[in-house]
C-alpha positions as CSV (number, residue, x, y, z in Angstrom):
1,X,21.4,-0.3,18.3
2,X,21.0,2.0,15.6
3,X,18.3,1.3,13.0
4,X,17.9,2.2,9.3
5,X,15.7,5.2,9.2
6,X,14.1,7.2,6.2
7,X,16.0,10.1,4.9
8,X,13.6,13.5,5.3
9,X,11.2,13.9,2.7
10,X,12.7,17.0,1.5
11,X,16.1,15.5,1.0
12,X,14.8,13.1,-1.6
13,X,14.0,14.1,-5.2
14,X,12.3,12.1,-7.7
15,X,13.0,13.5,-11.3
16,X,12.7,11.0,-14.3
17,X,11.7,7.6,-15.0
18,X,8.5,5.5,-14.0
19,X,8.3,6.0,-10.3
20,X,9.1,9.4,-10.7
21,X,6.4,9.9,-13.0
22,X,4.0,8.2,-11.1
23,X,4.7,10.5,-8.1
24,X,4.7,13.7,-10.5
25,X,0.8,12.2,-11.7
26,X,-0.1,12.1,-8.0
27,X,1.5,15.2,-7.5
28,X,-0.2,17.2,-10.3
29,X,-3.2,15.3,-11.2
30,X,-4.2,12.8,-8.4
31,X,-4.2,15.1,-5.4
32,X,-6.2,18.2,-7.1
33,X,-8.7,15.9,-8.5
34,X,-9.4,14.1,-5.3
35,X,-9.8,17.6,-4.0
36,X,-12.7,18.1,-6.5
37,X,-14.2,14.6,-5.7
38,X,-14.3,15.2,-1.9
39,X,-15.8,19.0,-2.5
40,X,-18.4,16.8,-4.4
41,X,-17.4,18.6,-7.7
42,X,-16.9,15.5,-10.3
43,X,-19.8,14.9,-12.5
44,X,-20.6,11.3,-12.7
45,X,-18.6,10.5,-9.5
46,X,-20.5,8.9,-6.2
47,X,-20.8,11.8,-3.8
48,X,-18.2,12.0,-1.2
49,X,-19.8,14.8,1.2
50,X,-16.7,14.7,3.3
51,X,-16.0,18.5,3.2
52,X,-19.4,19.2,3.2
53,X,-19.8,17.4,6.4
54,X,-17.0,19.3,8.2
55,X,-18.6,22.4,7.1
56,X,-21.9,21.8,8.7
57,X,-19.9,20.6,11.7
58,X,-18.3,23.8,12.0
59,X,-21.6,25.8,11.4
60,X,-20.6,27.1,8.2
61,X,-23.4,26.1,6.4
62,X,-26.8,24.4,6.9
63,X,-27.4,20.6,5.8
64,X,-27.3,17.0,6.9
65,X,-24.5,14.2,6.9
66,X,-23.6,12.7,3.9
67,X,-22.0,9.5,3.5
68,X,-21.0,6.4,5.7
69,X,-19.5,6.8,9.4
70,X,-16.2,6.2,8.3
71,X,-16.8,9.0,5.7
72,X,-14.3,11.8,7.4
73,X,-11.0,9.3,7.0
74,X,-11.2,9.8,3.2
75,X,-10.6,13.8,3.9
76,X,-7.9,13.0,6.4
77,X,-6.1,10.8,4.1
78,X,-6.1,13.3,1.3
79,X,-4.5,15.8,4.0
80,X,-1.7,13.7,4.5
81,X,-1.4,13.3,1.0
82,X,-1.3,17.1,0.2
83,X,0.9,17.9,3.1
84,X,3.6,15.6,1.7
85,X,3.4,17.2,-1.3
86,X,3.8,20.5,0.6
87,X,7.0,19.2,2.1
88,X,8.7,18.5,-1.3
89,X,7.1,20.5,-3.9
90,X,5.9,23.8,-1.8
91,X,2.7,25.4,-3.5
92,X,1.2,28.3,-2.0
93,X,-2.4,28.1,-3.1
94,X,-2.5,24.2,-1.7
95,X,-0.8,25.8,1.6
96,X,-3.6,28.2,1.6
97,X,-6.4,25.9,1.0
98,X,-5.1,23.6,3.9
99,X,-5.0,26.5,6.2
100,X,-8.7,27.2,5.3
101,X,-9.8,23.2,5.6
102,X,-7.9,22.9,8.9
103,X,-9.7,25.9,10.4
104,X,-12.9,24.1,9.6
105,X,-11.7,21.1,10.9
106,X,-10.9,23.0,14.2
107,X,-14.0,24.7,14.5
108,X,-15.9,21.4,13.9
109,X,-14.2,19.9,16.9
110,X,-15.9,19.4,20.1
111,X,-14.7,21.3,23.4
112,X,-13.6,18.0,24.8
113,X,-11.8,17.2,22.0
114,X,-14.1,15.0,20.0
115,X,-14.2,14.8,16.1
116,X,-16.2,13.0,14.5
117,X,-18.8,14.2,11.9
118,X,-20.8,11.4,11.6
119,X,-21.5,11.0,15.3
120,X,-21.5,14.7,15.9
121,X,-24.4,15.3,13.2
122,X,-26.3,11.9,13.4
123,X,-25.7,10.0,16.5
124,X,-24.5,11.9,19.1
125,X,-25.8,10.1,22.0
126,X,-23.8,6.9,20.4
127,X,-20.2,8.1,21.0
128,X,-17.8,5.0,21.7
129,X,-21.1,2.8,21.8
130,X,-19.9,0.6,18.9
131,X,-16.4,0.1,18.7
132,X,-16.8,-2.9,16.7
133,X,-18.6,-1.4,13.7
134,X,-18.3,2.0,13.6
135,X,-14.6,3.1,13.1
136,X,-14.5,6.1,15.4
137,X,-10.9,5.2,16.6
138,X,-10.0,4.4,13.0
139,X,-11.0,7.7,11.7
140,X,-9.4,9.2,14.5
141,X,-6.1,7.4,13.5
142,X,-6.1,9.0,10.0
143,X,-6.8,12.3,11.5
144,X,-3.6,11.8,13.7
145,X,-1.9,10.8,10.6
146,X,-2.4,14.0,8.7
147,X,-2.0,16.3,11.8
148,X,1.6,14.6,11.9
149,X,2.3,14.7,8.2
150,X,0.8,18.6,8.1
151,X,3.0,19.9,11.0
152,X,6.2,18.0,9.7
153,X,5.7,19.5,6.2
154,X,4.6,22.9,7.2
155,X,6.0,23.5,10.8
156,X,2.3,24.7,11.6
157,X,0.6,23.3,14.7
158,X,-2.8,23.9,14.2
159,X,-3.9,20.7,13.2
160,X,-1.5,18.9,15.1
161,X,-3.2,20.7,18.2
162,X,-6.5,19.2,16.8
163,X,-5.4,15.8,16.8
164,X,-3.4,16.1,20.1
165,X,-6.5,17.0,21.8
166,X,-8.5,14.3,20.2
167,X,-5.7,11.7,21.2
168,X,-6.1,13.5,24.8
169,X,-9.5,12.5,24.9
170,X,-9.3,9.1,23.8
171,X,-6.3,8.5,26.0
172,X,-8.9,9.5,28.9
173,X,-11.7,7.4,28.0
174,X,-9.6,4.2,26.9
175,X,-7.5,2.1,29.2
176,X,-7.5,0.0,32.2
177,X,-8.6,2.4,34.6
178,X,-11.9,1.7,36.7
179,X,-13.7,4.8,34.9
180,X,-12.1,4.1,31.5
181,X,-13.2,1.8,28.5
182,X,-11.3,-1.3,28.1
183,X,-12.0,-1.3,24.2
184,X,-10.4,-1.0,21.0
185,X,-11.5,-0.2,17.5
186,X,-12.9,-3.2,15.1
187,X,-10.5,-1.1,12.5
188,X,-7.3,-1.2,13.5
189,X,-5.1,2.0,12.1
190,X,-5.5,4.4,15.7
191,X,-2.4,2.1,17.0
192,X,0.0,3.0,14.1
193,X,-1.1,6.4,14.1
194,X,-0.3,7.1,18.1
195,X,3.1,5.5,17.8
196,X,3.6,8.5,15.0
197,X,2.5,11.1,17.2
198,X,4.5,10.0,20.4
199,X,7.7,10.0,18.0
200,X,6.7,13.9,16.5
201,X,5.7,15.1,20.0
202,X,7.9,13.2,22.5
203,X,4.9,12.2,24.6
204,X,5.2,8.5,25.6
205,X,1.9,8.0,26.9
206,X,0.5,7.9,23.3
207,X,2.9,5.2,22.7
208,X,1.4,3.4,25.9
209,X,-2.1,4.1,24.7
210,X,-0.9,2.1,21.1
211,X,0.6,-0.8,23.3
212,X,-2.6,-1.0,25.5
213,X,-4.9,-1.2,22.2
214,X,-2.8,-4.0,20.7
215,X,-2.7,-6.1,24.1
216,X,-5.9,-5.7,24.9
217,X,-7.3,-6.8,21.5
218,X,-9.0,-10.3,22.0
219,X,-8.5,-10.9,25.5
220,X,-11.1,-12.4,27.8
221,X,-13.5,-11.3,28.5
222,X,-14.0,-10.0,24.8
223,X,-14.9,-6.6,25.0
224,X,-16.9,-6.9,21.4
225,X,-19.0,-9.3,22.9
226,X,-19.8,-7.2,26.0
227,X,-20.5,-4.3,24.1
228,X,-22.8,-6.3,21.7
229,X,-24.5,-7.7,24.9
230,X,-24.8,-3.8,26.4
231,X,-26.7,-3.0,22.7
232,X,-28.8,-6.0,23.1
233,X,-27.0,-7.7,20.0
234,X,-25.6,-10.4,22.0
235,X,-24.9,-12.9,19.5
236,X,-25.6,-11.3,16.5
237,X,-23.1,-10.2,13.8
238,X,-22.9,-8.2,10.8
239,X,-22.8,-9.9,7.2
240,X,-19.1,-9.5,6.9
241,X,-18.4,-11.8,10.1
242,X,-20.8,-14.6,9.7
243,X,-17.9,-16.8,8.4
244,X,-15.0,-16.1,10.9
245,X,-16.9,-14.1,13.6
246,X,-14.3,-11.7,15.9
247,X,-11.6,-13.7,13.9
248,X,-12.5,-11.2,11.2
249,X,-11.4,-8.3,13.4
250,X,-8.4,-10.0,14.5
251,X,-10.1,-10.2,17.9
252,X,-11.0,-13.6,18.6
253,X,-7.8,-14.4,20.8
254,X,-5.0,-11.7,21.9
255,X,-2.7,-10.8,19.4
256,X,0.3,-12.1,20.7
257,X,-0.9,-15.6,19.9
258,X,-1.3,-14.7,16.2
259,X,0.8,-16.9,14.1
260,X,-1.2,-16.6,10.8
261,X,-2.9,-13.5,9.1
262,X,-6.8,-13.4,9.8
263,X,-9.7,-11.9,8.7
264,X,-9.9,-8.5,6.9
265,X,-6.7,-7.9,5.0
266,X,-6.1,-4.5,5.6
267,X,-7.0,-4.5,9.2
268,X,-4.5,-7.0,9.5
269,X,-1.9,-4.9,7.5
270,X,-2.3,-2.1,9.4
271,X,-2.2,-4.1,12.9
272,X,1.1,-6.0,12.1
273,X,2.2,-2.4,10.8
274,X,1.7,-1.0,14.2
275,X,3.2,-3.8,16.1
276,X,6.4,-3.5,14.3
277,X,6.6,0.2,15.0
278,X,5.8,-1.1,18.7
279,X,8.7,-3.8,18.8
280,X,11.1,-1.0,17.5
281,X,10.1,1.6,20.2
282,X,10.0,-0.4,23.3
283,X,13.0,-2.7,22.2
284,X,10.4,-5.5,22.4
285,X,12.6,-8.8,20.8
286,X,9.6,-11.2,21.3
287,X,7.2,-9.1,19.6
288,X,9.7,-8.2,16.7
289,X,10.1,-11.8,16.3
290,X,6.4,-12.2,16.3
291,X,6.0,-9.9,13.6
292,X,8.7,-11.8,11.7
293,X,7.0,-15.0,11.9
294,X,3.6,-13.2,10.8
295,X,5.4,-11.6,7.8
296,X,6.8,-15.2,6.6
297,X,3.1,-16.6,7.0
298,X,1.9,-14.0,4.9
299,X,4.6,-13.7,2.3
300,X,5.2,-17.1,1.9
301,X,1.5,-18.5,2.0
302,X,-1.0,-15.7,1.5
303,X,0.8,-13.2,-1.0
304,X,-0.4,-13.2,-4.7
305,X,2.3,-13.3,-7.7
306,X,1.1,-9.4,-7.9
307,X,2.2,-8.6,-4.1
308,X,-1.6,-8.5,-3.1
309,X,-3.1,-10.1,-0.1
310,X,-6.9,-10.7,0.5
311,X,-8.6,-13.7,-1.2
312,X,-12.0,-13.2,-0.7
313,X,-14.7,-10.7,-1.5
314,X,-16.7,-11.7,1.1
315,X,-15.3,-10.0,4.3
316,X,-12.1,-8.8,2.1
317,X,-9.9,-11.3,3.8
318,X,-7.3,-13.7,4.2
319,X,-8.4,-17.4,3.8
320,X,-6.5,-20.8,4.3
321,X,-3.0,-21.2,3.3
322,X,-2.2,-21.3,-0.2
323,X,-5.6,-20.3,-1.3
324,X,-5.2,-17.8,-4.0
325,X,-7.6,-17.8,-6.8
326,X,-7.2,-15.2,-9.5
327,X,-10.7,-14.6,-10.4
328,X,-12.2,-13.6,-6.9
329,X,-8.7,-12.2,-5.8
330,X,-9.7,-9.3,-3.5
331,X,-6.3,-8.0,-3.5
332,X,-7.8,-4.6,-2.2
333,X,-5.3,-1.6,-3.3
334,X,-5.5,-0.4,0.5
335,X,-4.2,-4.0,2.0
336,X,-1.4,-4.0,-0.8
337,X,-0.3,-0.5,0.6
338,X,-0.1,-2.4,4.0
339,X,2.2,-4.7,2.6
340,X,4.1,-2.1,1.8
341,X,4.0,-0.1,4.7
342,X,5.2,-3.2,6.5
343,X,7.9,-4.1,4.4
344,X,9.7,-0.8,5.1
345,X,9.1,-1.0,8.9
346,X,10.7,-4.3,8.5
347,X,13.6,-2.8,7.0
348,X,14.2,-0.5,9.7
349,X,14.6,-3.1,12.0
350,X,16.8,-5.1,10.2
351,X,18.5,-4.6,6.4
352,X,17.2,-7.5,4.5
353,X,16.6,-7.8,0.8
354,X,13.7,-10.1,0.9
355,X,11.7,-7.3,2.7
356,X,12.5,-5.0,-0.1
357,X,11.8,-7.3,-2.6
358,X,8.1,-8.0,-1.5
359,X,7.7,-4.1,-1.0
360,X,8.9,-3.8,-4.7
361,X,6.4,-6.4,-5.8
362,X,3.4,-5.1,-4.2
363,X,4.4,-1.2,-5.3
364,X,4.6,-1.9,-8.7
365,X,2.1,-4.4,-9.3
366,X,-0.9,-4.7,-7.0
367,X,-0.7,-0.9,-5.7
368,X,0.0,0.5,-9.0
369,X,-2.9,-1.2,-10.9
370,X,-5.1,0.7,-8.7
371,X,-4.5,3.9,-10.3
372,X,-5.5,4.7,-14.1
373,X,-2.5,6.5,-16.2
374,X,-4.8,9.4,-16.5
375,X,-4.9,9.7,-12.6
376,X,-8.6,10.2,-12.7
377,X,-10.0,6.9,-12.1
378,X,-9.3,4.0,-9.6
379,X,-9.8,0.5,-8.6
380,X,-10.4,-0.6,-5.1
381,X,-10.1,-4.8,-6.0
382,X,-7.5,-5.9,-8.2
383,X,-8.2,-9.6,-9.3
384,X,-5.8,-11.7,-11.6
385,X,-8.4,-12.9,-14.0
386,X,-11.4,-10.9,-15.4
387,X,-14.3,-11.7,-17.9
388,X,-16.4,-8.5,-17.4
389,X,-20.0,-10.5,-17.9
390,X,-19.0,-13.3,-15.5
391,X,-17.4,-11.0,-12.9
392,X,-20.4,-8.3,-12.9
393,X,-23.1,-11.3,-12.2
394,X,-21.0,-13.3,-9.7
395,X,-20.0,-10.4,-7.3
396,X,-22.6,-8.2,-5.7
397,X,-20.2,-6.3,-3.9
398,X,-20.4,-2.9,-5.4
399,X,-16.6,-2.3,-5.0
400,X,-15.6,-5.1,-7.7
401,X,-15.2,-3.4,-11.1
402,X,-14.1,-4.4,-14.3
403,X,-13.1,-0.6,-15.1
404,X,-11.6,2.1,-12.7
405,X,-13.9,4.9,-11.6
406,X,-13.7,8.3,-10.6
407,X,-14.8,7.8,-6.8
408,X,-16.3,5.0,-4.1
409,X,-18.8,5.6,-1.6
410,X,-16.5,3.8,0.3
411,X,-13.4,5.6,-1.2
412,X,-10.5,4.4,1.2
413,X,-8.0,3.6,-1.6
414,X,-8.0,6.5,-3.9
415,X,-6.5,9.0,-1.2
416,X,-4.4,6.1,0.5
417,X,-3.0,5.5,-3.4
418,X,-2.0,9.5,-3.2
419,X,-0.7,9.8,0.3
420,X,1.9,6.5,-0.5
421,X,3.3,8.1,-3.9
422,X,3.2,11.6,-2.0
423,X,5.7,10.2,0.2
424,X,7.6,7.7,-1.9
425,X,11.1,8.9,-0.9
426,X,10.4,7.7,2.6
427,X,10.6,4.0,0.5
428,X,13.4,4.1,-1.6
429,X,16.3,5.0,0.9
430,X,17.5,4.7,4.6
431,X,20.0,6.3,6.6
432,X,22.2,3.7,8.3
433,X,24.5,4.0,11.0
434,X,27.5,4.1,8.2
435,X,26.0,5.4,5.6
436,X,23.1,5.2,3.0
437,X,20.8,2.1,1.8
438,X,18.9,2.1,-1.6
439,X,15.8,0.0,-1.5
440,X,13.8,1.0,-4.8
441,X,15.7,2.4,-7.7
442,X,14.0,5.6,-9.1
443,X,15.7,8.5,-11.0
444,X,16.6,11.5,-9.0
445,X,18.7,12.3,-6.2
446,X,19.2,12.0,-2.1
447,X,20.7,13.7,0.1
448,X,22.3,12.9,3.9
449,X,24.9,13.2,5.9
450,X,28.0,10.9,6.2
451,X,29.1,12.0,9.8
452,X,29.3,15.8,9.4
453,X,29.8,15.8,5.8
454,X,26.8,16.0,3.5
455,X,26.5,14.0,0.4
456,X,24.4,13.9,-2.8
457,X,23.7,10.6,-4.3
458,X,22.5,11.2,-7.7
459,X,20.8,8.2,-9.4
460,X,20.0,8.0,-13.2
461,X,17.9,5.3,-14.6
462,X,14.7,4.2,-16.7
463,X,14.1,1.2,-14.4
464,X,12.0,-0.8,-14.0
465,X,12.0,-1.0,-18.4
466,X,15.8,-0.7,-18.6
467,X,18.7,-2.8,-16.7
468,X,21.2,-0.4,-15.6
469,X,20.9,2.2,-12.6
470,X,24.1,4.8,-12.7
471,X,25.0,6.6,-9.3
472,X,27.1,9.4,-8.5
473,X,28.5,10.2,-5.2
474,X,28.8,13.8,-4.6
475,X,30.3,14.2,-0.8
476,X,31.4,17.8,0.1
477,X,34.6,16.5,0.6
478,X,36.0,13.0,0.6
479,X,34.6,11.0,3.2
480,X,34.2,7.2,4.1
481,X,30.9,5.7,4.6
482,X,28.9,2.2,3.5
483,X,26.8,2.6,0.5
484,X,24.3,-0.5,0.2
485,X,22.6,-1.2,-2.8
486,X,19.7,-3.9,-3.0
487,X,20.3,-6.7,-5.2
488,X,16.6,-8.0,-6.0
489,X,16.1,-11.6,-5.3
490,X,14.5,-12.1,-8.8
491,X,17.9,-11.1,-10.4
492,X,20.2,-14.0,-10.9
493,X,23.6,-12.4,-12.0
494,X,23.9,-8.7,-11.3
495,X,26.9,-6.6,-12.2
496,X,28.8,-3.7,-10.5
497,X,31.7,-1.5,-11.9
498,X,33.3,1.6,-9.6
499,X,34.4,4.1,-11.9
500,X,34.5,2.0,-14.8
501,X,36.0,-0.9,-13.0
502,X,34.1,-4.1,-12.5
503,X,33.6,-4.8,-8.9
504,X,33.4,-8.2,-7.0
505,X,29.8,-8.1,-5.2
506,X,29.7,-8.4,-1.8
507,X,26.2,-9.5,-0.8
508,X,25.2,-8.9,2.5
509,X,21.4,-10.1,3.2
510,X,20.6,-8.6,-0.5
511,X,22.4,-5.8,-0.4
512,X,25.6,-5.2,-2.1
513,X,27.9,-3.3,0.5
514,X,30.5,-0.8,-0.7
515,X,32.8,0.5,2.1
516,X,35.6,2.9,0.7
517,X,36.1,6.6,1.3
518,X,34.1,8.2,-1.5
519,X,35.5,11.5,-3.8
520,X,33.1,13.9,-5.6
521,X,32.2,12.6,-8.9
522,X,32.7,8.6,-7.7
523,X,30.4,6.5,-10.0
524,X,28.8,3.2,-9.5
525,X,27.1,1.3,-12.3
526,X,24.6,-1.7,-11.2
527,X,23.5,-3.9,-13.9
528,X,20.5,-6.0,-13.0
529,X,19.4,-8.6,-16.3
530,X,16.0,-9.0,-16.6
531,X,15.1,-12.2,-18.9
532,X,11.8,-13.0,-19.4
533,X,10.9,-15.6,-17.0
534,X,8.1,-18.0,-16.1
535,X,6.9,-18.0,-12.7
536,X,5.2,-21.0,-11.3
537,X,3.3,-21.4,-8.4
538,X,3.6,-23.8,-5.6
539,X,2.0,-26.9,-6.2
540,X,-0.4,-26.4,-3.3
541,X,-1.5,-23.2,-4.9
542,X,-4.3,-25.5,-7.0
543,X,-6.0,-22.5,-8.6
544,X,-2.5,-21.8,-10.4
545,X,-1.8,-25.7,-11.4
546,X,-0.2,-26.1,-14.6
547,X,0.2,-22.4,-15.3
548,X,2.7,-19.7,-15.3
549,X,2.7,-16.3,-14.8
550,X,5.0,-14.0,-16.9
551,X,8.0,-11.6,-15.2
552,X,10.5,-9.4,-16.2
553,X,12.5,-7.7,-13.4
554,X,10.0,-6.5,-10.7
555,X,7.1,-6.2,-13.4
556,X,4.4,-9.0,-13.3
557,X,2.5,-9.0,-16.6
558,X,-1.0,-10.0,-18.0
559,X,-2.7,-10.8,-21.4
560,X,-5.6,-8.4,-22.0
561,X,-8.3,-8.8,-24.8
562,X,-7.2,-5.6,-26.5
563,X,-4.3,-7.4,-27.7
564,X,-5.2,-11.0,-27.8
565,X,-8.9,-11.1,-28.6
566,X,-11.5,-12.6,-26.2
567,X,-11.6,-16.2,-24.5
568,X,-8.2,-15.4,-23.3
569,X,-8.9,-19.0,-21.1
570,X,-8.1,-20.8,-24.6
571,X,-4.5,-19.3,-24.8
572,X,-1.5,-21.3,-23.7
573,X,2.3,-20.6,-23.9
574,X,4.3,-23.8,-25.3
575,X,6.8,-24.5,-23.0
576,X,9.8,-23.9,-25.4
577,X,8.4,-20.6,-26.7
578,X,10.7,-17.9,-26.3
579,X,9.1,-14.5,-25.6
580,X,11.0,-11.1,-26.6
581,X,11.0,-7.9,-24.4
582,X,10.4,-4.8,-26.1
583,X,10.1,-1.1,-25.4
584,X,6.8,0.3,-26.8
585,X,7.0,4.2,-26.7
586,X,3.2,4.5,-27.7
587,X,1.6,1.9,-25.8
588,X,0.2,2.7,-22.4
589,X,2.4,5.6,-21.6
590,X,5.5,4.0,-22.6
591,X,6.1,0.6,-21.3
592,X,8.0,-2.8,-22.0
593,X,5.8,-5.8,-23.7
594,X,6.4,-9.0,-24.2
595,X,5.8,-10.8,-27.3
596,X,6.2,-14.4,-28.9
597,X,4.4,-17.5,-30.1
598,X,1.3,-19.2,-28.5
599,X,-1.3,-21.3,-29.5
600,X,-5.0,-20.8,-29.1
601,X,-7.5,-23.8,-28.6
602,X,-10.7,-23.1,-30.8
603,X,-14.0,-23.5,-29.4
604,X,-15.9,-26.9,-30.4
605,X,-19.2,-27.7,-31.5
606,X,-20.3,-29.3,-28.3
607,X,-20.0,-28.8,-24.7
608,X,-17.9,-31.8,-24.0
609,X,-15.7,-34.2,-26.6
610,X,-13.4,-36.7,-26.2
611,X,-10.8,-35.5,-28.6
612,X,-8.7,-32.4,-28.2
613,X,-9.3,-29.6,-30.6
614,X,-6.2,-28.8,-32.7
615,X,-4.4,-25.9,-31.4
616,X,-4.0,-22.9,-33.5
617,X,-0.7,-20.8,-33.5
618,X,-1.0,-17.1,-32.6
619,X,1.0,-14.2,-31.6
620,X,0.9,-13.3,-27.6
621,X,1.4,-9.8,-26.2
622,X,1.4,-9.5,-22.4
623,X,1.5,-5.9,-20.8
624,X,2.4,-5.1,-17.1
625,X,-0.1,-5.8,-15.0
626,X,-0.5,-2.6,-13.2
627,X,-1.3,-1.1,-16.9
628,X,-4.3,-3.1,-17.5
629,X,-7.7,-1.8,-18.0
630,X,-6.6,1.6,-19.5
631,X,-7.8,0.6,-23.0
632,X,-11.7,-0.1,-22.2
633,X,-13.4,-2.9,-20.5
634,X,-12.0,-6.6,-21.5
635,X,-10.8,-9.7,-20.3
636,X,-7.6,-9.9,-18.7
637,X,-5.5,-13.0,-17.0
638,X,-2.1,-13.1,-15.3
639,X,-1.6,-17.0,-15.2
640,X,-1.9,-18.7,-18.4
641,X,-1.7,-22.4,-19.3
642,X,1.5,-24.1,-20.3
643,X,1.3,-26.5,-23.1
């Protein structure tokens, strides 16, 4: 069976429009800015210490370790992002900077392959002693991903050699053998990284090690319980595990028994991504079915309207089905990226538009909210409702912010956004057995082969603000292949033309299927009407009862204090009110806003009253949720009362 696969990164160009603009922002601003942050050169930002730690471990400078014990992973994700940038936009200065950094990392690596600056500099005697809490394998996984990305982008093997030595050490250390450790990491990541490493090197034992980590997780006797007993901590759990115990780490029972998402949302999504990869590579139909079942559970019972997952700040976790409160939504940026990662992997199993719909929802709303328009500040947490004074008092977690910040002490999200948008072409297109599938609509081009004939697909669009997407097909010579264009689930009446003539749409699993012999200059136009729509949650989502969210195309909207004044809870939309969409070129970098009549309930003279106050007519303006908090601190709300 031939699966759809992402095009080579260099074969995709994004050169105009919204997504291309975000990719350019990451390429030109975010990646250089984050390099400054990792080198502790940004005034007012929390210190990273990442580069410093490696320089100390390499013997290049004196000093002590700074930061959290998983700090190395921030640098690894940045290397991955910078490598993707090199692969699509060569840059001699960045290439040389990476070479110097890789040389430092290689010097820091220990003779047996171990690489983790915290344990090398602070607790060398505690290597592999606390897999539950200390993220050693998680950090290793991110370095493995970085090594693969750097090799694929540059052809240089220096960092790949480093991570292969690290992976070989892990392979010798962990497993079912009599002299091996029967453990696994408290934070999943190593599993999907090992599958990537197996694919690029052809070394099957890396994939088998990933399988071992997944299959061993949660089995009895439970490794984490045994490990805690050896440390003299039997029965003791860190604060974030007090509610759900080992379920926080997806380790309370074997992974193959999971039917609902559990625990820490990022860990759950990374685990699912690895399971999907493993199911594909091993042709494991039972595991693939389980992955689809977990995805269905997540997207039908645990997904915010913005595409975010993770309900609870305490433990950053999934909660009960349909428990999706807007004000305490954690919806971590990394977890949203995990949703995007899993959706793309499922599309490589099976071309179903519903997977791409969720990928698009998470990308355009939850993930993009994590990045400011200036590319220099970031959100970790993405709630759907904010009253700044209440949020600051209610949440003790330092990661919950009412404005984006330049860096975090736990800075997993900023470089994660960078690596996603630096590799955005991976998510936009897929080569199929008989042609090309388009998942995301972005201005640019894609190059692929139909048989032996090279083909270029040019895409012109201002999506998601505009409804029209134009495709020009430029094969080197006339050639037959199938072009499949996603028909978003939110679009009720798509229209398609071929060389100016209207076409009946053959909708196969959410994709318009066009099979023909294509000639140079053939033109396809896809129109996706985007009326303003009111989205209502299932009645079981009690936190959204009697309320609506506004959506146009893939974009979810919110109201902000900057446009509508404070006390947004007093706003209501009359059921019959019509909202108009208007492109505002000078607002928030240029975006479509929604405007129309609403009502506001005035404050009363007493806390409680027997008669409702008379509503006051007002004009409402809603802006894309992803763009909120770019005009200073203020209230924000996605769900609005309907009157």
